[in-house]
BAZA-845333 format. One record per residue (C-alpha): residue number from 1; residue in one letter; y, x, z. Coordinates in nm, 4 decimals. Last residue first. Example, Ala and Ser with C-alpha at 12.3 -4.5 7.8 and 13.67 -1.06 7.14 Angstrom:
<recs>
[2,"S",[-0.1060,1.3670,0.7140]]
[1,"A",[-0.4500,1.2300,0.7800]]
</recs>
This chain:
<recs>
[124,"X",[-22.8151,9.0600,9.6253]]
[123,"X",[-23.0805,8.8086,9.7333]]
[122,"X",[-22.9050,8.5260,9.5457]]
[121,"X",[-22.9027,8.7223,9.2208]]
[120,"X",[-23.2704,8.8157,9.2556]]
[119,"X",[-23.3692,8.4512,9.3222]]
[118,"X",[-23.1709,8.3406,9.0162]]
[117,"X",[-23.3534,8.5912,8.7988]]
[116,"X",[-23.6917,8.4846,8.9375]]
[115,"X",[-23.6110,8.1191,8.8757]]
[114,"X",[-23.5046,8.1970,8.5180]]
[113,"X",[-23.8237,8.3933,8.4550]]
[112,"X",[-24.0339,8.1025,8.5829]]
[111,"X",[-23.8359,7.8561,8.3669]]
[110,"X",[-23.8875,8.0733,8.0585]]
[109,"X",[-24.2618,8.1108,8.1215]]
[108,"X",[-24.3064,7.7378,8.1859]]
[107,"X",[-24.1139,7.6434,7.8709]]
[106,"X",[-24.3169,7.8877,7.6601]]
[105,"X",[-24.6408,7.7320,7.7900]]
[104,"X",[-24.5118,7.3771,7.7300]]
[103,"X",[-24.4113,7.4639,7.3724]]
[102,"X",[-24.7552,7.6201,7.3134]]
[101,"X",[-24.9256,7.2946,7.4301]]
[100,"X",[-24.6819,7.0595,7.2545]]
[99,"X",[-24.7792,7.1689,6.9025]]
[98,"X",[-25.1500,7.0948,6.9513]]
[97,"X",[-25.0493,6.7602,7.1115]]
[96,"X",[-24.8201,6.6540,6.8251]]
[95,"X",[-25.0908,6.4755,6.6224]]
[94,"X",[-25.2228,6.2891,6.9268]]
[93,"X",[-24.8626,6.1998,7.0230]]
[92,"X",[-24.7737,6.0566,6.6789]]
[91,"X",[-24.7857,5.6882,6.7758]]
[90,"X",[-24.5849,5.7406,7.0940]]
[89,"X",[-24.3337,5.9586,6.9088]]
[88,"X",[-24.2914,5.6936,6.6377]]
[87,"X",[-24.2463,5.4214,6.9024]]
[86,"X",[-23.9891,5.6305,7.0879]]
[85,"X",[-23.8045,5.6965,6.7622]]
[84,"X",[-23.8165,5.3277,6.6656]]
[83,"X",[-23.6826,5.2260,7.0070]]
[82,"X",[-23.4002,5.4802,6.9727]]
[81,"X",[-23.3174,5.3402,6.6265]]
[80,"X",[-23.3112,4.9849,6.7632]]
[79,"X",[-23.0904,5.0897,7.0571]]
[78,"X",[-22.8537,5.2675,6.8177]]
[77,"X",[-22.8422,4.9552,6.5983]]
[76,"X",[-22.7671,4.7301,6.8977]]
[75,"X",[-22.4916,4.9653,7.0126]]
[74,"X",[-22.3565,4.9781,6.6558]]
[73,"X",[-22.3425,4.5985,6.6374]]
[72,"X",[-22.1481,4.5830,6.9626]]
[71,"X",[-21.9090,4.8537,6.8456]]
[70,"X",[-21.8657,4.6729,6.5143]]
[69,"X",[-21.7782,4.3504,6.6926]]
[68,"X",[-21.5429,4.5213,6.9377]]
[67,"X",[-21.3731,4.7214,6.6638]]
[66,"X",[-21.3392,4.4159,6.4400]]
[65,"X",[-21.1871,4.2179,6.7281]]
[64,"X",[-20.9456,4.5021,6.8073]]
[63,"X",[-20.8485,4.5420,6.4408]]
[62,"X",[-20.7918,4.1664,6.4038]]
[61,"X",[-20.5756,4.1664,6.7174]]
[60,"X",[-20.3716,4.4602,6.5847]]
[59,"X",[-20.3259,4.2869,6.2476]]
[58,"X",[-20.2163,3.9621,6.4161]]
[57,"X",[-19.9694,4.1467,6.6407]]
[56,"X",[-19.8227,4.3237,6.3372]]
[55,"X",[-19.7928,3.9923,6.1497]]
[54,"X",[-19.6182,3.8300,6.4480]]
[53,"X",[-19.3762,4.1229,6.4662]]
[52,"X",[-19.3114,4.1061,6.0912]]
[51,"X",[-19.2368,3.7361,6.1193]]
[50,"X",[-19.0051,3.7975,6.4138]]
[49,"X",[-18.8260,4.0697,6.2196]]
[48,"X",[-18.7794,3.8289,5.9294]]
[47,"X",[-18.6554,3.5612,6.1705]]
[46,"X",[-18.4125,3.7979,6.3425]]
[45,"X",[-18.2873,3.9519,6.0181]]
[44,"X",[-18.2353,3.6127,5.8554]]
[43,"X",[-18.0654,3.4763,6.1668]]
[42,"X",[-17.8268,3.7719,6.1681]]
[41,"X",[-17.7663,3.7411,5.7950]]
[40,"X",[-17.6789,3.3733,5.8275]]
[39,"X",[-17.4601,3.4480,6.1289]]
[38,"X",[-17.2618,3.6936,5.9182]]
[37,"X",[-17.1537,3.4248,5.6783]]
[36,"X",[-17.3079,3.0805,5.6520]]
[35,"X",[-17.5327,2.8536,5.8505]]
[34,"X",[-17.5438,2.5055,5.7061]]
[33,"X",[-17.6037,2.2451,5.9736]]
[32,"X",[-17.9166,2.0286,5.9979]]
[31,"X",[-18.0460,2.1953,6.3133]]
[30,"X",[-18.0201,2.5370,6.1446]]
[29,"X",[-17.9871,2.5382,5.7684]]
[28,"X",[-17.9991,2.8526,5.5639]]
[27,"X",[-17.8853,2.8812,5.2068]]
[26,"X",[-18.0195,3.1591,4.9893]]
[25,"X",[-17.8370,3.2089,4.6619]]
[24,"X",[-17.8280,3.5829,4.7035]]
[23,"X",[-17.6145,3.8622,4.5650]]
[22,"X",[-17.6031,4.1324,4.8259]]
[21,"X",[-17.4164,4.2117,5.1456]]
[20,"X",[-17.2387,3.8793,5.1638]]
[19,"X",[-16.9775,3.7992,5.4289]]
[18,"X",[-16.9641,4.1495,5.5693]]
[17,"X",[-16.9196,4.1703,5.9442]]
[16,"X",[-17.2775,4.1186,6.0608]]
[15,"X",[-17.4464,4.3204,5.7858]]
[14,"X",[-17.2029,4.6074,5.8438]]
[13,"X",[-17.2775,4.5889,6.2170]]
[12,"X",[-17.6504,4.6131,6.1431]]
[11,"X",[-17.5958,4.9105,5.9103]]
[10,"X",[-17.3816,5.0880,6.1706]]
[9,"X",[-17.6410,5.0281,6.4430]]
[8,"X",[-17.9216,5.1582,6.2225]]
[7,"X",[-17.7219,5.4731,6.1467]]
[6,"X",[-17.6411,5.5316,6.5135]]
[5,"X",[-18.0075,5.4874,6.6091]]
[4,"X",[-18.1114,5.7334,6.3387]]
[3,"X",[-17.8525,5.9880,6.4551]]
[2,"X",[-17.9621,5.9482,6.8173]]
[1,"X",[-18.3265,6.0071,6.7236]]
</recs>
């Protein structure tokens, strides 16, 4: 990390002290005055960085809004699916009753065995 920071600092200082780093016909005016030399590059870097920062903030805000909207829609969809499942189970209860009787008997036997096992462990 220190090497990267040193490299970035050297590049920024080179941009500040060199009159022109690359061939460019860009002219910058600040309050009606021409800005030339290292100050032109400094302002260019600051304004470009500011534009990138604003763009990054806009993208993050758009992602948050999309996440909130999609989360809200997904909650509504999950509630609708749960309501449909409950409605389907309510309508199919007479059909499921022969299946539920053996399931209930097995459940009672397993729970009784579990209670007896727990009672034996507590008595030891």
